[in-house]
C-alpha positions, -999 to +999 in steps of 0.1 A: -019-344-005-038-325-031-016-308-055-023-271-059-015-253-091-005-215-095-032-192-108-027-171-140-005-144-127+003-162-096+030-180-115+045-149-121+065-146-087+073-183-091+095-171-117+116-160-086+121-195-080+147-198-107+169-173-092+203-186-100+216-171-130+249-193-130+273-211-154+271-244-138+240-267-129+224-257-096+195-273-075+174-255-051+141-263-034+111-248-018+086-268+004+104-301-009+099-291-046+131-290-067+139-261-088+166-271-114+188-246-132+208-260-159+232-249-187+220-277-208+189-282-229+180-250-244+196-230-273+205-200-250+225-224-227+199-220-196+173-245-187+147-238-160+124-263-145+097-245-121+073-273-123+050-280-090+051-245-075+023-222-068+025-184-064+012-186-029+042-208-018+066-176-021+044-147-022+022-134+007+004-104-011-020-077+003-039-076-029-033-091-065-051-080-096-052-106-125-066-093-158-069-116-186-082-104-224-094-131-245-084-121-280-106-123-312-092-156-323-105-173-290-070-191-288-046-165-275-048-139-248-031-112-229-024-115-192-015-086-170-012-091-132+001-067-104+005-078-067+011-053-039+029-064-007+028-041+023+043-037+057+046-069+075+042-090+044+070-076+025+097-091+048+082-125+043+084-121+003+120-109+005+131-136+029+115-163+005+134-149-025+166-147-010+162-184+003+158-195-031+196-186-038+206-212-010+241-225-021+248-195-046+271-167-038+251-141-017+220-163-015+200-171+016+221-148+037+193-126+050+200-096+025+184-093-010+204-077-036+200-061-069+219-090-085+192-112-074+166-088-085+182-088-120+181-127-121+145-127-113+138-103-140+160-121-166+150-157-161+115-154-148+096-159-182+113-195-186+101-206-151+067-192-156+064-210-191+066-242-169+040-233-146+003-242-147-021-216-149-051-235-131-074-219-157-094-240-182-122-232-209-143-258-225-173-256-249-203-278-245-228-285-216-221-270-182-198-291-160-182-291-125-152-310-128-130-332-151-114-299-161-076-298-176-063-272-153-035-265-177-057-259-207-044-223-205-005-221-207+019-193-208+039-181-240+075-179-228+085-151-255+053-132-246+062-129-208+077-098-192+083-091-156+092-062-136+092-051-098+090-020-079+109-014-046+122-051-042+156-037-032+146+001-021+168+028-037+186+048-010+174+027+018+192+038+051+203+000+058+214-006+021+251-016+015+273-027-014+271-065-019+300-086-002+297-117-018+321-132-042+313-124-077+290-096-071+285-068-097+303-036-092+272-016-087+254-044-067+235-032-036+216-051-010+192-045+017+182-067+048+153-091+040+136-077+071+130-044+052+095-034+056+091-010+026+060-017+004+067-035-030+049-046-061+056-074-087+040-073-123+036-097-150+025-082-186+031-087-223+066-084-236+075-056-260+070-064-296+046-097-288+010-101-294+002-125-265+016-143-234-012-170-229-027-195-252-052-226-250-071-249-273-093-226-294-130-231-287-144-248-319-172-223-322-155-192-309-178-185-279-209-188-299-219-222-283-223-228-246-188-228-228-176-229-192-146-211-178-131-230-148-105-220-123-088-234-091-089-206-067-073-223-038-052-203-014-057-170-034-060-144-006-078-111-014-076-112-051-096-101-081-097-119-113-110-100-144-117-116-177-126-097-208-141-115-237-143-104-275-173-085-287-200-112-292-237-105-296-257-117-267-228-134-247-238-136-212-231-153-180-259-174-168-247-195-140-220-197-114-210-223-087-180-232-064-172-267-054-149-280-027-131-312-017-150-313+016-118-318+037-120-331+072-114-299+089-151-289+078-139-259+059-159-250+028-158-224+000-192-211+005-177-176+014-170-171-022-194-147-037-208-146-073-189-127-099-201-092-111-200-083-149-203-053-171-207-044-208-179-021-221-188+007-245-181-015-276-201-043-262-174-065-248-184-086-217-161-081-187-166-104-158-149-098-125-144-124-096-133-114-062-116-141-040-110-138-003-094-171+009-079-181+042-044-190+033-040-211+065-065-237+052-039-255+029-062-288+029-092-270+013-095-270-024-118-245-042-129-248-078-150-221-095-171-226-126-188-199-147-212-210-177-217-187-206-241-187-234-251-166-264-287-181-264-314-157-260-334-168-229-370-177-235-384-146-217-364-117-213-376-089-192-363-054-196-343-039-168-361-018-145-349+011-122-351+006-085-358+031-057-321+035-053-316+051-086-310+089-088-342+108-097-348+127-129-328+160-127-304+145-104-269+166-104-238+144-106-208+166-098-172+165-109-141+182-103-133+192-137-120+177-168-109+142-166-123+110-155-141+108-121-159+080-102-193+091-094-207+056-078-191+027-062-201-007-076-224-017-046-245+013-050-244+017-087-252-018-095-282-014-072-298+013-095-315-013-116-320-049-118-324-076-145-320-113-143-295-113-168-275-082-156-275-047-171-252-018-180-259+021-180-263+036-214-263+073-217-270+098-245-252+130-238-263+164-251-224+173-260-197+154-275-168+141-257-186+128-224-190+093-217-197+069-188-177+036-180-170+011-154-138-002-140-126-038-133-145-035-099-177-024-114-175+014-101-192+040-124-170+068-141-177+099-158-153+113-184-154+151-190-136+167-220-112+197-217-130+230-219-163+216-209-180+226-177-216+208-177-239+189-198-271+168-195-275+130-204-305+107-209-295+073-192-312+039-195-303+006-182-297-022-209-294-059-207-268-081-224-294-088-251-300-051-258-333-050-242-343-016-224-372+003-218-369+037-238-399+050-221-383+050-187-351+069-192-336+094-167-319+129-174-293+138-155-268+168-152-231+163-152-206+191-145-177+210-126-190+216-089-160+240-080-126+253-087-100+254-060-070+270-052-046+266-020-016+278+001+002+265+032+008+285+063+044+295+069+046+274+101+032+244+083+004+236+105-026+242+081-034+245+045-057+272+034-082+261+003-103+286-014-134+269-031-153+288-057-187+273-068-193+272-106-231+276-100-239+239-109-259+240-076-270+270-054-252+258-023-231+227-012-214+216+018-176+212+013-151+192+035-114+183+030-086+166+049-049+164+038-036+130+024-001+117+021+008+080+013-023+068+029-018+090+061-049+114+068-043+149+084-066+160+110-103+163+107-119+198+100-154+212+097-174+215+066-180+248+052-211+262+030-201+271-004-224+296-024-220+322-048-190+338-031-155+321-028-152+304+006-119+297+024-113+267+049-082+257+068-072+220+066-050+207+094-018+192+085-014+174+116+003+140+110+013+150+076+049+149+071+071+175+052+068+171+013+039+169-012+003+160-002-031+160-016-066+163-003-096+139+001-126+161-005-164+156-004-192+178-011-231+172-007-261+193-017-297+185-020-308+167-052-272+160-059-250+128-056-224+127-030-192+139-045-158+124-033-126+129-051-088+132-045-077+169-050-041+176-060-030+213-059+009+208-060+012+218-024+040+209-003+043+210+036+076+227+049+098+210+074+100+224+108+129+220+130+124+199+164+121+215+197+143+207+226+146+216+261+167+209+293+150+201+327+166+214+360+172+192+390+159+198+426+185+225+430+176+244+399+206+233+380+208+221+344+230+189+354+236+166+383+271+155+390+279+119+402+299+112+433+331+110+414+325+146+401+340+132+369+305+129+348+272+145+349+238+136+338+211+158+318+178+152+310+147+169+291+122+170+264+124+167+227+097+167+199+091+174+163+062+192+150+061+169+118+060+138+141+094+128+124+120+109+144+147+129+161+185+122+169+206+142+195+243+148+199+263+172+220+297+188+221+317+193+252+353+208+254+355+205+215+346+169+213+314+153+198+291+130+220+263+106+207+252+089+239+216+100+241+187+078+252+155+090+237+120+075+249+091+094+235+096+129+241+121+124+271+156+123+267+186+116+291+223+116+287+253+110+308+285+128+299+319+122+309+344+150+313+375+131+307+380+148+274+381+180+294+404+170+321+428+156+295+430+190+280+431+210+311+397+226+307+375+235+334+346+249+316+320+220+310+292+239+288+277+219+262+260+225+227+231+201+222+220+194+186+186+177+176+180+167+140+148+154+125+146+129+095+143+157+070+176+173+082+162+203+100+181+210+134+179+230+165+209+237+187+205+245+225+236+260+244+235+249+280+256+262+310+270+235+332+278+242+367+313+233+381+311+204+405+307+215+441+334+204+464+330+207+503+362+205+521+349+218+556+344+191+584+308+191+597+304+209+630+287+190+658+262+205+681+271+206+722+263+177+741+229+180+765+237+192+800+228+154+813+256+140+791+236+124+766+245+122+727+242+154+707+207+159+693+205+167+657+180+196+649+154+193+623+172+220+602+204+201+603+187+168+591+172+185+562+204+201+552+221+166+551+192+152+532+197+181+507+234+174+504+225+137+497+200+147+471+226+167+454+250+137+444+222+114+436+211+107+399+178+119+389+159+108+359+128+121+343+095+104+357 
């Protein structure tokens, strides 16, 4: 079976493999690979061997970002990595990490604890130092193989680890650790917990770097190839930033695979994107979307770089997709705002060697930049409202057409204030135009932790302040923001997140009791020692609701809630034990935020019928008595009275 090595940051969570901080040697394993933890072999008394693991063995992430900065010596670097785990993937990670503690107190017990978390933080760098990075970089002619995948290696002293929400604080299922030797403040949650989490690797405080390799003899001036094994890296981005080097460019890219019998290939891996930072440094971004179920598929990526000027070098040229002269590019005020996503912005100009956007602003403090994904941003200084800029596409060798520049206007489009209605159903935004354009269409939706509020209508904003109502449907009590957009002629589409510090108030749940066929609030059973009630309950904020009631001074919790329907069967034994004959109840409904509603319900005493039934006289011919239709209906009604009824 082909050996798979962990990617740069990917080794980060492999650190989790060494989990047992123990005073005696321990041996655990994952996928048949041993992880040895020993008190011998190092000055600090703790030795860890994490060879043979990959990040993907342990960690099912939703997205991972790996950022590597090559330092000026071309022999060391700073690696930053962040991996996000959401929803259904987070229990898998927690269970994998807990399983690594098998044989140790509190380990592999389907609970992940703060003690285990602290062990991960403390011993992680030792484990990562043993891992292979799957990265290689060599000077010379381009190649597609023969790479020493561990050319790059991690520096233990430079590694720092952290996590967010591995053991969620204040989780409703949290408990004190029950294993022997647990810390006094140890808390643990079930590994089935679905709360989102993050894990990060970065440079330790006081250290200059956390990764190193064999220095390139010519410090990047000669041709060199960066290679990486990207097998089983699902939904990840690798961003590499090189030192400033005149004319450095990427001129070729390819992906090879091992051509397994399954017929799977690496053809879906797209080419990298690149951009030049304001100081001239080259930044390359490679996106990877790999099917993690294809363990027999091995993908190797190769990027070729050079500083050699091409024999012919055409200057970048605008495309028909680029903004015209005089285009307005709106912002939401001082700060940094995205004004074009990578796919659209990169299509504004073309050049076989790539290009970057260079803008000369009429006023100081303004600048354009790109992020790791290639999105375009404008930075607006405090106190400034608008400016103009002359922008030109420039290639890596500095070639540009100075006669084909375009002038755009950047500036604040509007100011906004907001309030929330007392009932919490709507927010009211007041939008005031700054005059950047004569008129624009504005729309907004509430946003809270990824949950969108109800959609609304766009409103036209001109010279006068304009108010618009924004639905808070599906938004829970607490703080929220807005996702807003604006469009106008000769203006780029404006999209932004707007925060006004607004909070949605909590509204209490509503509860009602249904009546039975006899118009009563409860239906007694045949023993007349218990009764059944049912009704409706809902929360305007869509929070979960719990219900309870009191009867004859005692509390009762036995409600069954299905959607908005509830039903409860109540025993009157406590009433009889205390000689009470009044069975009225007080129902309480409480939502997740603690708001409650109470409803007093009168319960009729059970009906006791002692009179014997009166039979009608026999017919004249001596036949059996006949039962009239009215009597039949009366008997049916009596039967219905004692029958339990439940909501449809």
